[in-house]
N, C-alpha and C positions, 0 to 999 in steps of 0.2 A: 388329601391336603387339609380339609377342614378338621378331620380327626387329629392330625398332627398339631394344628394350631391350638385346638382345645387342650390337648395334653401338654403342650408347651405353656399355655396360660396356667394350667394346674401346677406345673413345676415352679413357675414364677411366683405364684401366690404362696405355695408351700415354702419356697426358699425365703421369701420375705418374712413369713411367720417364724421361720427358724432364726433368722437374723434378729428379729425383735425379741424372741425368747432368749437367745444367748445374751443380748444386751440388757434386757430388763427382767429376766427370769419370770416372765409372764407370757403365756401363750395367747396371742390375739385371735379371738373368734372371728371368722369371716363366713357367716352363713349365706346360703343362696339368697335369702331375703335382701342382703346388702346389694346384690346385683340389680334387683328391682328398684331399690332406693337410688342407687347410683345412676340408673338409666332414666329415672323420673317416671317409671311406670307404676300404675296402681297395682296393689297386691290383689290376687284373686280372692274373691269371697263368694260364699254361697249360704243359703238359708238352711241347708241340710247340715246339722251339727256334726254328724260322723264324717261327712265328706270334708267339712272345714277342718276337723282335727287332722285328717290325712294331709290336706294342703299345708296346714301349719307345720306338721312334722317334716314334710318335704322342704319347706322354706327354711327350716332350722338346720338342715343337713349342711355339713361343711362344703363350701363352694369348691375348694381344691379337689376334694374327693369326687364331687358330682361332675366337675369338668373332666376329670380323668376317666371316669366310667363312661360318660357320654362320648368322649373322644375315642376311647377304645371301641365302643359299639359302632360308631360311625366308620372308623378305620376298618374294622372287621367286616362290616356290611359292604364297604366299598371293594375290599379285596375279594370277598366271596362272590361278588357279581362279575368280576373280571374272569373268573374261571380258573 
């Protein structure tokens, strides 16, 4: 169920991006970072420069793609446990 909700959220975000692109001819970026901002959470930071670059890269990934992948992983792990 959680996997399906995440995949639905991914589709809603991508659909909204498509509508904006068709209307304005400009693709609106919605990175994972925006989810932290929207939730009022602090962004993860570390003093290790290499680790921080990985965190920044992950936070800049598209939210719709991230939700889709995580949703698929959750759904797959749930169905594989049921036998």
